[in-house]
TIVODREN-89026 format. One line per field, with one value per residue (C-alpha): residue number from 1; residue in three letters; x, y, z. Coordinates in nm, 4 decimals, padded with zeros to 6 digits. Each point is the difference from the previous one (the first is absolute). Example, Ala and Ser with C-alpha at 12.3 -4.5 7.8 and 13.67 -1.06 7.14 Angstrom:
BEGIN
nutor	[1; 2] .
drendo	[ALA; SER] .
c1	[01.2300; 00.1370] .
c2	[-00.4500; 00.3440] .
c3	[00.7800; -00.0660] .
This chain:
BEGIN
nutor	[1; 2; 3; 4; 5; 6; 7; 8; 9; 10; 11; 12; 13; 14; 15; 16; 17; 18; 19; 20; 21; 22; 23; 24; 25; 26; 27; 28; 29; 30; 31; 32; 33; 34; 35; 36; 37; 38; 39; 40; 41; 42; 43; 44; 45; 46; 47; 48; 49; 50; 51; 52; 53; 54; 55; 56; 57; 58; 59; 60; 61; 62; 63; 64; 65; 66; 67; 68; 69; 70; 71; 72; 73; 74; 75; 76; 77; 78; 79; 80; 81; 82; 83; 84; 85; 86; 87; 88; 89; 90; 91; 92; 93; 94; 95; 96; 97; 98; 99; 100; 101; 102; 103; 104; 105; 106; 107; 108; 109; 110; 111; 112; 113; 114; 115; 116; 117; 118; 119; 120; 121; 122; 123; 124; 125; 126; 127; 128; 129; 130; 131; 132; 133; 134; 135; 136; 137; 138; 139; 140; 141; 142; 143; 144; 145; 146; 147; 148; 149; 150; 151; 152; 153; 154; 155; 156; 157; 158; 159; 160; 161; 162; 163; 164; 165; 166; 167; 168; 169; 170; 171; 172; 173; 174; 175; 176; 177; 178; 179; 180; 181; 182; 183; 184; 185; 186; 187; 188; 189; 190; 191; 192; 193; 194; 195; 196; 197; 198; 199; 200; 201; 202; 203; 204; 205; 206; 207; 208; 209; 210; 211; 212; 213; 214; 215; 216; 217; 218; 219; 220; 221; 222; 223; 224; 225; 226; 227; 228; 229; 230; 231; 232; 233; 234; 235; 236; 237; 238; 239; 240; 241; 242; 243; 244; 245; 246; 247; 248; 249; 250; 251; 252; 253; 254; 255; 256] .
drendo	[UNK; UNK; UNK; UNK; UNK; UNK; UNK; UNK; UNK; UNK; UNK; UNK; UNK; UNK; UNK; UNK; UNK; UNK; UNK; UNK; UNK; UNK; UNK; UNK; UNK; UNK; UNK; UNK; UNK; UNK; UNK; UNK; UNK; UNK; UNK; UNK; UNK; UNK; UNK; UNK; UNK; UNK; UNK; UNK; UNK; UNK; UNK; UNK; UNK; UNK; UNK; UNK; UNK; UNK; UNK; UNK; UNK; UNK; UNK; UNK; UNK; UNK; UNK; UNK; UNK; UNK; UNK; UNK; UNK; UNK; UNK; UNK; UNK; UNK; UNK; UNK; UNK; UNK; UNK; UNK; UNK; UNK; UNK; UNK; UNK; UNK; UNK; UNK; UNK; UNK; UNK; UNK; UNK; UNK; UNK; UNK; UNK; UNK; UNK; UNK; UNK; UNK; UNK; UNK; UNK; UNK; UNK; UNK; UNK; UNK; UNK; UNK; UNK; UNK; UNK; UNK; UNK; UNK; UNK; UNK; UNK; UNK; UNK; UNK; UNK; UNK; UNK; UNK; UNK; UNK; UNK; UNK; UNK; UNK; UNK; UNK; UNK; UNK; UNK; UNK; UNK; UNK; UNK; UNK; UNK; UNK; UNK; UNK; UNK; UNK; UNK; UNK; UNK; UNK; UNK; UNK; UNK; UNK; UNK; UNK; UNK; UNK; UNK; UNK; UNK; UNK; UNK; UNK; UNK; UNK; UNK; UNK; UNK; UNK; UNK; UNK; UNK; UNK; UNK; UNK; UNK; UNK; UNK; UNK; UNK; UNK; UNK; UNK; UNK; UNK; UNK; UNK; UNK; UNK; UNK; UNK; UNK; UNK; UNK; UNK; UNK; UNK; UNK; UNK; UNK; UNK; UNK; UNK; UNK; UNK; UNK; UNK; UNK; UNK; UNK; UNK; UNK; UNK; UNK; UNK; UNK; UNK; UNK; UNK; UNK; UNK; UNK; UNK; UNK; UNK; UNK; UNK; UNK; UNK; UNK; UNK; UNK; UNK; UNK; UNK; UNK; UNK; UNK; UNK; UNK; UNK; UNK; UNK; UNK; UNK; UNK; UNK; UNK; UNK; UNK; UNK] .
c1	[00.1791; -00.0346; 00.2977; 00.0411; -00.1747; 00.2054; 00.3252; 00.2223; 00.1008; 00.2414; 00.3483; 00.0597; 00.3281; -00.2290; -00.2130; 00.0653; -00.1868; -00.1187; -00.1174; -00.3346; -00.1902; 00.2785; 00.0975; -00.3275; -00.0147; 00.2410; -00.0542; 00.2110; -00.0190; 00.2165; 00.3294; -00.0997; -00.3019; -00.3199; 00.0729; -00.2387; 00.0191; -00.1726; -00.3453; -00.0373; 00.0269; -00.2343; -00.2617; 00.0469; -00.0219; -00.3276; -00.1664; -00.1785; -00.1650; -00.1600; 00.0950; -00.2196; -00.0321; 00.1326; 00.2239; 00.1001; 00.2869; 00.0345; 00.3441; 00.1473; 00.3616; 00.2463; -00.2629; 00.1209; -00.3455; -00.1373; 00.2916; -00.0192; -00.3950; 00.0588; 00.2183; -00.2019; -00.3437; 00.0060; -00.3077; -00.0576; -00.0031; 00.2001; 00.0044; 00.2424; -00.0566; 00.3026; 00.0875; 00.3982; 00.1121; 00.3146; -00.1993; -00.2761; 00.2674; 00.1678; -00.3507; -00.0562; 00.3881; -00.0489; -00.3585; 00.1767; 00.2953; -00.2011; -00.2369; -00.3182; -00.0640; -00.2329; -00.2492; 00.1723; -00.0717; 00.1778; -00.1901; 00.1576; -00.2199; -00.0381; -00.2009; -00.1297; -00.1752; -00.2136; -00.1095; -00.2796; 00.2632; 00.1543; -00.2978; -00.0138; -00.2567; 00.0601; 00.2254; -00.0166; 00.2754; 00.1739; 00.2855; 00.3227; 00.2639; -00.0602; 00.2285; 00.0578; 00.0016; -00.2270; 00.1381; 00.3756; 00.0839; -00.0552; 00.3444; 00.3376; -00.0497; 00.0914; 00.2377; -00.1372; -00.0331; -00.1981; -00.2104; -00.3164; 00.0164; -00.0102; -00.2364; -00.3607; -00.0457; -00.3860; -00.0435; -00.0820; -00.3882; 00.1102; 00.1466; -00.2787; -00.2469; 00.1483; 00.0130; -00.3488; -00.1353; 00.2290; -00.1658; -00.3226; -00.2644; 00.1212; 00.3706; 00.2851; 00.2326; 00.3342; 00.2464; 00.3156; 00.1076; 00.1361; -00.1890; -00.0322; -00.2512; -00.2259; -00.2395; -00.0223; -00.0117; -00.2974; -00.2030; 00.0641; -00.0209; -00.3169; -00.2073; -00.0963; 00.1823; -00.0166; 00.1027; 00.3442; 00.2768; 00.3235; 00.3368; 00.2898; 00.3327; 00.2807; 00.3248; 00.0650; -00.2322; 00.0453; -00.0230; -00.2956; -00.0917; 00.0986; -00.1710; -00.3892; -00.1734; -00.3588; -00.2641; -00.3231; -00.2962; -00.2079; -00.3584; 00.1367; -00.1906; 00.1670; 00.1971; 00.3142; 00.2793; 00.3490; 00.2444; 00.2815; 00.3325; 00.2755; 00.3330; 00.2957; 00.3068; 00.0765; 00.3055; 00.1894; 00.2759; -00.2549; -00.0666; -00.4130; -00.2085; -00.0665; -00.3467; 00.1129; 00.2506; -00.2671; -00.1853; 00.3015; 00.0773; -00.3477; -00.0352; -00.2712; -00.3346; -00.0950; -00.3876; -00.2535] .
c2	[-00.9010; -00.3995; -00.2674; -00.3632; -00.2620; -00.2394; 00.2099; -00.0878; 00.2576; 00.2356; -00.0580; 00.2776; 00.0960; 00.0605; 00.2617; 00.3873; 00.2414; 00.3648; 00.2628; 00.1609; 00.3162; 00.1852; -00.2880; -00.0226; -00.3670; -00.2637; -00.2747; -00.3076; -00.1519; -00.2078; 00.1574; -00.1639; -00.0443; 00.2476; 00.2700; 00.2316; 00.3780; 00.2923; -00.1755; -00.1451; 00.3952; 00.1302; -00.2685; 00.0399; 00.3652; 00.0078; -00.2069; 00.2275; -00.2519; 00.0791; -00.1687; -00.2973; -00.0693; -00.3143; -00.0250; -00.2782; 00.0098; -00.2831; -00.0863; 00.1612; -00.1405; 00.0780; 00.2515; 00.2970; 00.1871; -00.1538; 00.1318; 00.3282; 00.0115; -00.0937; 00.2510; 00.2887; -00.1444; -00.1066; -00.1917; -00.1609; -00.3764; -00.1344; -00.3707; -00.0733; -00.2806; -00.1479; -00.3551; 00.0191; -00.1714; 00.2305; 00.3342; -00.1427; -00.0778; 00.3325; 00.2154; -00.1796; 00.0760; 00.3713; -00.0030; -00.0835; 00.2282; 00.3420; -00.1237; -00.0336; -00.4023; 00.0790; 00.1038; -00.1397; -00.3451; -00.1670; -00.2854; -00.2375; -00.0285; 00.0850; 00.2701; -00.2595; -00.2012; 00.2899; 00.2037; -00.2534; -00.2241; 00.2061; -00.0263; 00.3682; 00.2444; 00.2643; 00.2993; 00.3946; 00.0325; -00.2462; 00.1031; -00.1789; 00.0755; -00.2994; -00.1504; 00.2124; -00.2609; -00.3052; -00.0715; -00.2067; 00.0956; 00.4006; 00.0380; -00.1519; -00.2956; 00.1646; -00.1454; -00.2968; 00.2181; 00.2481; -00.2190; -00.0340; 00.3663; 00.0927; -00.2333; -00.0505; -00.3827; 00.0350; 00.3405; 00.3589; -00.1317; -00.2093; 00.2727; 00.2426; -00.2948; -00.0552; 00.3385; 00.0798; -00.2986; 00.0882; 00.3475; 00.0950; 00.2035; 00.3508; -00.1235; 00.1330; -00.1760; 00.1286; -00.1279; 00.1409; -00.1425; 00.0594; 00.3043; -00.1955; -00.2247; 00.2787; -00.1069; -00.3546; 00.1044; 00.1977; -00.2468; -00.2668; 00.1970; 00.1615; -00.2950; 00.0308; 00.3488; 00.3437; 00.3882; -00.0869; 00.2659; -00.0576; 00.1799; -00.0222; -00.0515; 00.1515; -00.0369; 00.3597; 00.2554; 00.0005; -00.4001; -00.1925; -00.2073; -00.3352; -00.0820; 00.0681; 00.0033; -00.0696; -00.0096; -00.1446; -00.0105; -00.3548; 00.1037; 00.3577; 00.2234; 00.3225; 00.1393; -00.0928; 00.2461; 00.0660; 00.1477; 00.1876; -00.2428; -00.0546; 00.0843; -00.2226; 00.1609; 00.3714; 00.1380; 00.0970; -00.2542; -00.1326; -00.3322; 00.0449; 00.3024; 00.1855; -00.1552; -00.3476; 00.0183; 00.1467; -00.3274; -00.2166; 00.1437; -00.0169; 00.3800; 00.0025; -00.2363; -00.0338; 00.0042; -00.0144] .
c3	[-00.9683; 00.0182; -00.0312; -00.0892; 00.1701; 00.1772; 00.0776; 00.2986; 00.2686; -00.1164; 00.1869; 00.2771; -00.2237; -00.2976; 00.1866; 00.0640; 00.2241; -00.1584; 00.1745; -00.1477; 00.0626; 00.1525; 00.2411; 00.1078; -00.1606; -00.0004; -00.2711; -00.0817; -00.3354; -00.2194; -00.1440; -00.3305; -00.1810; 00.0055; 00.2410; 00.1126; -00.1255; -00.0963; -00.1014; 00.3612; 00.1481; -00.2264; 00.0335; 00.3811; -00.0161; -00.1632; 00.2789; 00.2347; 00.1944; 00.3684; 00.3226; 00.0469; -00.3880; -00.1365; -00.3459; -00.2119; -00.2188; -00.2757; -00.0625; 00.2584; -00.0254; 00.2808; 00.1556; -00.1229; -00.0800; 00.3225; 00.2089; -00.1657; 00.0427; 00.3658; 00.1068; -00.1999; 00.1417; 00.3557; 00.1221; -00.3762; -00.0081; -00.2846; -00.1766; -00.2625; -00.2257; -00.1919; -00.1188; -00.0082; 00.3140; 00.0417; -00.0590; 00.2661; 00.2736; -00.0629; 00.0479; 00.2964; 00.1211; -00.1284; 00.2170; 00.3358; -00.0920; -00.0183; 00.2730; -00.1892; 00.0158; 00.2403; -00.2686; -00.3089; -00.1579; -00.2969; -00.1649; -00.2342; -00.2919; -00.3986; -00.1345; -00.2419; 00.2335; 00.0809; 00.2882; 00.1445; 00.0630; 00.2760; 00.1994; 00.1156; 00.0193; -00.3008; 00.0763; -00.0014; -00.2202; -00.2872; -00.1119; -00.2623; -00.1972; -00.2690; -00.1988; -00.3125; -00.2747; -00.0356; -00.3672; 00.0357; -00.3550; 00.0707; 00.1804; 00.0137; 00.2823; 00.3536; 00.2470; 00.1843; 00.3355; -00.2159; -00.2001; 00.2321; 00.0462; -00.3526; -00.1364; 00.0825; -00.0760; 00.0115; -00.1713; 00.0983; 00.0307; 00.3063; 00.1757; -00.0308; 00.0555; 00.3047; 00.1194; -00.0881; 00.2335; 00.2819; 00.0430; 00.1804; -00.2188; 00.0405; 00.0685; -00.2020; -00.2496; -00.0429; -00.2961; -00.1526; -00.3439; -00.3068; -00.1508; -00.3496; 00.1879; 00.1025; -00.2066; 00.0853; 00.3913; -00.0714; -00.1964; 00.2561; 00.3225; -00.1950; 00.0235; 00.3853; 00.0901; -00.1058; 00.1100; -00.1431; 00.0807; -00.2040; 00.0513; -00.2705; 00.1120; -00.2184; -00.0225; -00.0617; -00.0557; -00.4034; -00.0110; -00.0419; 00.3384; 00.0261; 00.3032; 00.1020; 00.3198; 00.0193; 00.2801; -00.0405; 00.2504; -00.0200; -00.1374; -00.0426; -00.2168; -00.0346; -00.2787; -00.0982; 00.1263; -00.1722; 00.2639; -00.0284; -00.0804; 00.2420; -00.1799; 00.1677; -00.1231; -00.1299; -00.1921; 00.3338; 00.1509; 00.2202; -00.0065; 00.0421; -00.0521; 00.3300; -00.0093; -00.0408; 00.2580; 00.2520; -00.0688; 00.0176; 00.3380; 00.1218; 00.0614; -00.2850; -00.1280; -00.3392; 00.0633; -00.2447] .
């Protein structure tokens, strides 16, 4: 997710390093404020890009998704767009830390400026975990470090519009978002994309989905597919379901 424009670099004492994908990825991110978690892991697991393909992430934050994609998909070239200066600095550090800075570029910029502002050719993949809210009255105000990650200043339409412009014809768009915005996602992406595949993400098997993952293909015409849900937790003492744990450890993907 993107953050606030004009932030200053976080002091070293406020940054901590985490291990992802069973230790295959090292990620430095702020101790306070927005921290990447399950959504980032799921988004990365849904990318089945091939060597030589190009992927852009809108709102890449500190690079949690990009670093996991890099570990899962060798040979894929990655670009992350991020407007928060703290996050862009950390994303570049993380690319170097994981030895993938030769195929990873972090660009400082804003989704609201549109894809053309990047002066890049279109990509094979365009992915995002957009801010979940675009109405400040819809939730209690988050802390300053999380405001940009939770609030889409220009609305969901700006994010879907960017993704549609960023991907080539026949290229894939993947988004993870709130389940109650599914209709909006389909309507906004459906202007220029199709062949939708939807995977609900449920906290428990007997509870409604709180997240959805949507894949769309630009100019795709195939019928919509509703895939089996991923259930994150069961009623045992384990923190995650076996399926979710395998994804978090990098032992399984989440294909469409």
